[in-house]
C-alpha positions in Angstrom: 22.2 -38.1 -37.4 25.4 -35.9 -37.8 27.3 -34.7 -34.6 26.4 -31.2 -35.6 22.7 -32.1 -35.3 23.1 -33.6 -32.0 24.5 -31.0 -30.1 23.1 -29.6 -27.5 21.7 -25.8 -27.9 22.7 -23.8 -25.0 20.2 -21.3 -23.3 22.4 -18.0 -23.5 19.4 -15.5 -22.0 20.9 -14.2 -18.7 19.1 -15.5 -15.4 16.9 -13.1 -13.5 18.4 -11.1 -10.6 17.6 -13.0 -7.3 16.4 -9.6 -5.1 16.5 -10.5 -1.4 13.0 -9.4 0.1 13.4 -7.5 3.5 11.2 -9.3 6.2 8.5 -8.0 7.5 9.0 -6.3 10.7 7.7 -7.5 13.9 4.4 -5.5 15.2 5.5 -3.8 18.4 3.5 -4.7 21.4 2.9 -4.3 25.0 0.5 -5.2 27.7 0.0 -3.5 30.9 -2.4 -4.8 34.0 -2.4 -2.4 36.9 -4.5 -2.8 39.9 -4.7 -0.9 43.2 -7.1 0.1 45.3 -8.2 2.9 43.2 -8.7 1.5 39.7 -7.9 -1.9 37.6 -6.6 -1.5 34.3 -6.0 -3.9 31.7 -4.7 -2.6 28.3 -3.1 -3.5 25.1 -1.1 -1.5 22.7 0.3 -2.2 19.1 1.9 0.7 18.1 2.1 -0.6 14.4 -1.4 -1.0 13.9 -4.3 0.5 12.1 -6.1 3.1 14.5 -8.4 0.1 16.0 -9.7 1.0 19.3 -11.9 -0.5 22.1 -11.9 1.8 25.1 -13.8 2.2 28.2 -12.8 4.4 31.5 -16.5 5.2 33.0 -15.4 8.9 31.5 -16.9 9.3 28.0 -15.4 12.4 26.9 -12.1 10.8 28.3 -12.7 7.9 25.7 -13.1 10.0 23.4 -9.8 12.0 23.6 -8.2 8.3 23.3 -10.2 6.9 20.8 -9.1 9.6 18.5 -5.8 9.4 19.9 -5.5 6.2 19.0 -6.9 6.3 15.3 -4.4 9.9 14.2 -1.5 7.7 16.0 -2.2 4.8 13.8 -2.0 2.3 17.1 -4.3 0.0 18.0 -5.6 -0.1 21.4 -7.8 -2.3 23.6 -8.4 -0.4 27.3 -10.7 -1.1 30.1 -10.5 0.6 33.1 -12.4 0.1 36.2 -11.8 3.5 38.9 -13.8 5.0 42.0 -15.2 7.7 40.2 -17.6 7.8 43.0 -14.8 9.7 44.8 -13.4 11.7 41.9 -12.3 11.4 38.3 -8.3 12.1 39.1 -7.5 8.0 40.0 -8.7 7.1 36.8 -7.4 9.7 34.2 -3.3 9.6 36.0 -3.5 5.7 35.9 -5.0 5.5 32.5 -1.9 7.8 31.7 0.8 5.5 33.7 -0.5 2.5 32.2 -0.4 3.6 28.6 2.9 5.3 28.9 4.5 2.0 30.5 2.7 0.0 27.4 4.4 2.2 24.8 7.9 1.8 26.7 7.4 -1.9 26.6 6.7 -2.1 23.4 9.6 0.3 22.1 11.9 -2.5 24.1 15.4 -1.1 23.5 14.5 1.8 21.0 17.3 0.9 18.3 16.5 2.3 15.4 13.3 4.7 16.2 13.2 8.8 15.6 12.8 9.1 19.3 11.5 12.7 19.2 8.4 13.9 17.2 6.7 16.9 16.7 3.3 18.1 15.4 0.8 21.2 14.6 -2.5 20.6 14.9 -5.4 22.9 13.2 -8.8 22.2 14.4 -11.2 24.8 13.1 -10.7 28.1 15.2 -8.0 26.1 17.5 -4.7 25.4 16.8 -2.4 23.0 18.9 1.4 22.0 19.3 2.9 18.9 20.9 6.8 17.9 21.2 7.6 14.2 22.3 11.3 13.2 23.2 11.3 9.4 24.4 14.7 9.8 26.1 14.1 7.9 29.2 13.8 11.6 31.1 10.7 12.2 32.9 9.3 15.6 31.7 6.1 16.9 30.9 4.4 20.5 30.5 0.8 21.3 29.8 -0.5 24.8 28.5 -4.1 24.2 27.7 -5.9 27.6 27.9 -9.1 25.7 28.8 -11.4 28.0 30.9 -13.9 25.5 32.2 -14.3 22.9 35.0 -16.1 20.6 32.5 -15.6 19.3 29.0 -18.8 16.7 28.6 -18.4 14.8 31.7 -14.5 15.3 32.0 -12.7 17.3 34.7 -10.4 19.5 32.6 -7.9 20.3 35.5 -6.9 16.5 34.6 -5.3 16.9 31.5 -2.1 17.7 33.2 -2.6 14.5 35.2 -3.0 12.4 32.1 0.3 13.7 30.5 2.4 13.5 33.9 1.3 10.0 34.1 2.1 9.3 30.3 5.6 10.9 30.7 6.2 8.9 34.0 5.0 5.6 32.2 6.8 6.0 29.1 9.7 7.9 31.0 9.3 10.7 28.1 9.6 14.2 27.8 6.0 15.6 26.6 5.2 19.1 26.0 1.6 20.3 24.5 -0.2 23.8 24.3 -2.7 24.9 22.8 -1.8 28.2 20.8 -5.3 30.0 20.5 -8.8 28.6 20.1 -12.6 29.8 21.6 -14.1 26.1 22.1 -12.7 24.1 25.0 -13.6 21.2 23.5 -11.5 21.8 20.4 -8.5 22.9 22.5 -8.4 19.9 24.3 -9.0 17.6 21.0 -6.5 19.3 19.2 -4.1 18.5 22.0 -4.7 14.9 21.8 -4.8 14.7 18.1 -1.2 16.8 17.9 0.1 14.5 20.7 -0.9 11.3 18.7 0.8 12.1 15.6 4.3 13.8 17.4 4.5 10.2 19.3 3.5 8.3 16.3 6.8 10.1 14.8 8.5 9.7 17.9 8.1 6.0 17.6 8.7 5.6 13.5 11.8 3.4 12.7 14.5 4.4 10.3 15.6 2.1 8.0 19.1 3.9 8.1 19.7 3.4 11.8 18.0 0.2 12.6 20.8 -1.1 14.6 21.6 2.4 16.3 20.3 3.6 19.5 19.1 7.1 19.0 21.4 8.8 21.8 25.2 9.2 21.9 25.1 8.1 25.7 24.6 4.3 24.8 21.5 4.3 27.0 18.0 5.9 26.9 
């Protein structure tokens, strides 16, 4: 065999470029157990969920609002609350708000890389509602629901403000919700919860460009 025939033929085709695959972001979760003489609450939240829920508070209309909040926010929520409903609904509604806010605060951790603020305008048939959220570390809430009846279903409507008060304290957040106009009192409350869910979903969203930065010039949230 000649020397030329024995030469090894080199493959000159270019090797494929190796592309680094980013690691999957870990789902953000928060669990809360809140036991008082008035309520016993067990709650598990996944912010980066699929809208899956299992909710029981003893107030069916309130359950319905929390369920649609979970679905529209894209969260996963397991929540049970046993409260002193023989006294009033107040403790149950307020304490659920506090526990849910605390779960979000825990799940968000140091808050680096989140958008922090979000808002949404929600149309529901004849009703329009708006919600704005800032996960600022400061507590404030405003509720303007324009509801004109004492009850919607089995829910005491004046307690809507207590729920958002509790959430704002638990999450250390600014929460503003408002019904712009509407006829149905059911729709007014439902539109508020849907708008709130989508505003909060935006505020919790992660910004890849800012992943190592805190969304504040103060250096603290």
